[in-house]
C-alpha positions, -999 to +999 in steps of 0.1 A: -252+149+335-223+133+348-244+122+380-275+116+362-252+089+337-238+071+368-276+067+384-287+053+345-259+031+335-255-002+348-229-016+375-197-020+360-200-063+369-231-064+349-211-084+323-208-085+282-216-054+263-251-066+253-260-075+285-252-038+299-269-027+269-304-041+280-296-033+317-285+004+308-322+007+291-345-009+318-328+013+342-334+044+327-372+032+322-378+021+354-359+053+372-379+075+348-411+063+358-402+061+390-392+098+395-426+105+375-449+088+400-428+105+429-431+136+416-469+134+408-474+122+448-459+156+458-476+177+431-512+159+441-506+161+480-495+199+476-526+209+449-551+189+466-575+197+494-574+168+523-610+156+516-601+159+479-571+132+486-583+091+478-560+074+505-563+042+484-551+061+453-523+076+474-513+043+487-513+030+457-490+055+440-467+051+466-468+012+470-457+015+430-433+039+436-414+012+462-416-014+437-403+001+411-373+014+432-366-021+440-369-032+398-347-007+390-319-019+415-325-051+398-321-038+363-287-019+371-274-056+381-287-067+347-317-088+356-337-077+331-357-107+324-371-101+358-374-066+357-396-066+325-421-094+336-423-077+371-426-042+355-457-052+332-472-073+358-469-038+380-488-018+357-510-048+350-520-046+387-522-007+389-551-008+357-571-036+372-571-017+409-578+014+391-605-002+377-622-008+411-624+030+420-634+039+387-668+050+374-663+035+343-647+001+344-648-008+306-625+026+299-600+019+327-595-020+314-585-008+280-553+006+300-546-029+298-541-027+259-511-004+262-493-027+291-498-055+264-489-037+234-458-022+256-444-056+271-439-076+237-409-053+229-392-065+258-410-103+271-404-133+256-430-152+236-437-174+268-436-148+293-456-125+267-481-155+270-478-160+308-487-121+315-520-123+291-527-154+311-525-134+344-543-100+332-577-123+321-579-143+350-571-113+374-600-091+351-624-123+353-622-128+393-619-092+403-650-086+382-665-116+396-655-105+431-663-072+428-695-073+407-692-042+390-694-055+356-707-078+340-693-113+321-710-102+286-695-066+289-662-079+296-669-101+265-678-079+242-651-052+258-614-056+265-614-092+277-616-106+238-586-083+227-566-090+257-571-128+249-567-130+211-538-100+208-509-120+230-517-152+211-512-137+175-482-119+190-469-153+203-475-168+170-457-138+153-429-142+178-422-178+174-422-172+136-396-145+141-379-165+166-374-196+139-365-170+112-333-156+140-323-190+144-321-193+106-300-158+098-283-168+132-269-199+121-264-187+086-243-160+095-226-180+119-214-202+090-206-173+068-182-163+096-167-199+101-160-198+063-144-167+063-125-178+098-112-208+077-105-189+047-090-157+066-068-184+087-054-197+054-050-168+034-015-154+029-027-117+038-043-095+062-062-066+070-058-037+099-085-011+107-073+018+126-088+047+142-076+081+128-069+104+160-078+144+163-039+141+163-031+119+132-022+091+158-035+051+148-055+037+173-057-003+164-094-014+163-102-044+142-073-069+127-085-102+101-081-135+115-046-145+092-029-115+113-016-143+137-012-170+110+009-144+086+031-127+114+036-151+141+024-122+167-006-122+186-029-090+181-020-083+222+017-085+213+014-055+186-018-036+190-018-029+226+017-013+223+019+026+218+008+039+183+028+026+153+046+001+172+029-026+150+059-015+126+081-032+145+072-061+122+089-040+090+120-043+087+139-014+103+155+002+067+114-001+058+100+017+085+106+053+080+094+050+044+061+028+060+052+060+082+056+086+054+033+063+030+008+063+062+009+096+069+008+105+031-025+082+023-043+104+057-029+138+044-040+134+007-069+117+014-061+089-010-049+051-012-013+048-012+005+015-019+040+001-012+064-027-009+082-037+028+103-062+041+082-077+071+103-102+098+076-126+114+079-135+149+104-166+146+126-141+121+113-151+088+115-127+062+086-118+038+079-092+010+046-077+013+027-051-003+006-025+017-021-011+006-035+023+029-071+033+024-083+059+044-121+067+054-132+103+050-163+114+067-191+146+055-172+170+066-138+158+048-121+145+082-101+112+079-117+092+106-101+057+101-076+036+078-079+005+064-045-017+057-041-046+038-012-068+034-004-087+010+023-115+008+044-112-023+074-134-016+070-154-043+060-133-067+093-112-053+114-143-057+103-152-087+113-119-103+147-118-087+149-153-098+143-138-134+164-110-131+193-136-119+186-158-149+185-128-172+217-113-156+234-148-160+224-155-196+239-118-204+272-126-186+272-158-208+263-139-238+293-113-231+315-141-225+304-161-255+307-124-274+345-123-259+358-152-271+343-152-305+359-116-308+389-123-291+393-154-306+394-140-341+414-108-331+442-126-312+446-147-337+450-129-365+478-111-350+496-139-339+496-156-373+514-130-390+544-124-364+544-159-364+544-164-403+569-134-405+590-148-383+593-178-402+601-157-434+628-143-411+644-176-406+644-185-444+653-148-457+672-118-455+655-096-482+623-075-467+635-076-435+624-044-424+591-051-442+587-082-421+594-064-388+571-033-400+540-060-398+551-075-367+555-041-351+515-034-361+503-064-353+521-061-321+503-026-315+469-040-325+469-064-301+483-040-272+452-015-284+433-045-277+441-054-243+440-014-236+403-011-245+397-041-224+418-026-192+398+010-199+363-011-200+370-031-169+381+002-150+346+018-162+328-014-150+348-008-116+334+027-111+372+041-117+379+080-099+381+105-130+402+132-125+378+164-129+396+196-139+391+226-162+400+212-194+396+233-232+378+207-256+403+221-280+429+211-270+418+177-265+411+176-307+446+188-307+462+161-293+441+132-304+444+145-342+482+146-336+483+111-320+463+097-348+479+118-377+501+088-395+462+067-398+448+103-410+474+112-433+451+089-457+424+108-454+404+147-463+406+152-427+391+190-415+391+203-384+370+233-378+370+246-343+350+273-326+375+301-307+372+309-269+348+279-263+343+275-225+362+254-207+346+218-197+352+202-163+369+167-171+392+140-171+417+145-198+432+113-203+398+098-204+382+124-233+411+119-252+402+080-253+363+088-259+377+114-290+398+089-302+374+055-300+350+077-326+377+090-345+391+055-349+356+042-358+355+068-384+383+054-400+375+019-400+344+025-416+356+051-441+377+037-477+408+057-479+406+093-494+369+094-481+362+127-460+363+132-418+356+163-401+359+171-371+335+202-356+335+222-322+309+247-317+287+260-287+255+258-281+226+273-258+223+268-224+259+265-220+266+235-237+297+226-265+293+203-291+317+179-307+311+168-340+329+140-360+314+134-396+324+107-420+318+094-453+319+060-449+295+031-452+267+045-431+250+022-404+224-004-414+190+006-395+191-031-379+226-020-363+217+011-350+200+002-314+230-021-311+263-001-314+269+008-283+269-024-267+301-041-261+315-066-282+284-063-306+296-057-343+276-048-372+297-067-399+289-104-388+315-119-412+344-101-394+364-089-424+363-052-405+391-050-379+379-045-344+367-057-312+331-042-305+343-024-274+352+014-289+313+027-291+308+016-256+338+028-242+334+064-256+296+067-243+305+054-210+333+080-208+310+107-222+281+098-197+303+099-166+308+137-178+278+144-176+272+143-213+256+121-242+267+108-276+244+106-305+244+096-340+227+105-375+232+082-402+230+075-440+237+039-449+260+042-481+266+077-472+280+083-441+276+088-404+281+121-379+283+116-343+274+142-322+290+143-284+272+172-262+292+183-230+286+214-204+305+237-198+325+240-162+298+261-144+267+247-153+282+211-143+276+205-104+283+177-081+255+154-092+264+154-130+303+147-122+307+108-113 
């Protein structure tokens, strides 16, 4: 089979692909015709007796074989237009010569119709008209010279067909050429429009053939590829498979490989974003869409990838995020200044006024000192909360170790006993609670902040209840319940935000940091804090923590 292909296929120096295709076609026709005539000659000489062999026909067929071999050689080198005409002319000559040796001349001439119809597929309109003219002239001349047929018989027979059909074919071919030229011009115009749009576009497309080993072989790219990336097609696409990913930022290359393989494996379109570095070093943000093409057998044969430049959108999103972050920072600073100016001004004012009174009078000195001490402690607590929040924001490393939650509760109630003596305090702790893994210092802070919040919003002689009990799935619940004023619906979504205070009139003391600090600490221990409230009746905060054997490194930060 390979040997036969070497004889049929055109010579490597033939030229472009279209020329090679036509040369291959005519090489196969001339070679097959040559083989058929040659084999027929051999069979005729072997089968027929010497008396039955007609020398003229044997000579004619042998000469035809030689001419066909010459035409075969020409066609292999791309000279198929000349071969087409010579092949048709050879067929005409053979038919006319056979006519002279036939008993039925008119019947023999009808074979010229086959030559005419066959030729119209390969010859140009002008060459077709020339061939028809030669056929008519040869038929008329040989008919008159040989005297084997009358002119009237020729006109009534094949001559009128030979003269009229080529003209009809010629007119049709002219019309077809005009139509082809129009369609070609329209197609070229469309291509030019596409080229202009593609080159001006900030997106590009790539097409790959998916080999059996899942490797990708580049086969096509849009014209905008060079415009967007700065690389020529040969610089990237002629390299080893997937080498075109060198354009992708090194940190994103592995993710892109995985996305491509996932699209092929799952036979579904996959989309991802990446950073692309152009040839001149410019960084662009792009969105890649990988679309696999599946054939009837379910095999992925091609992969189409489109790349959209989303640098402008990314920068816009980044700018919007930075603006939102800056607005949040400004709002936090504004809230801090507002709260700090009030919280620091009140104790300082009391300290100054009491110091002034101490200078004027000696009685009630002890009470004055007590007021000064309390306000100093209030300032110290505010500073301590600010320091704690800064520590949490900076990702302070907590010392996690086994902790008994009941001991933490005991320490908090003892430390806050002076304030709690004005309330009906109930402590209900389940015995033998499992240990938790945590930082005692920060757990103490979290529980104390929630307890302070309960005291701050519960009137004197109100009830505060503190419970600890186990729950399913290896968890412990710690509840702080009060009978205070509760939380209004409009304040509930914001109570864990720093510097947020439901009391806009600032009649209630506080800096708006306590609950935010408590939530950060609890979440750092792999737990969560929730609340239930009824305005005017009170609030219950629930801290849920995992026991020590339920925690792992992923939940401890």
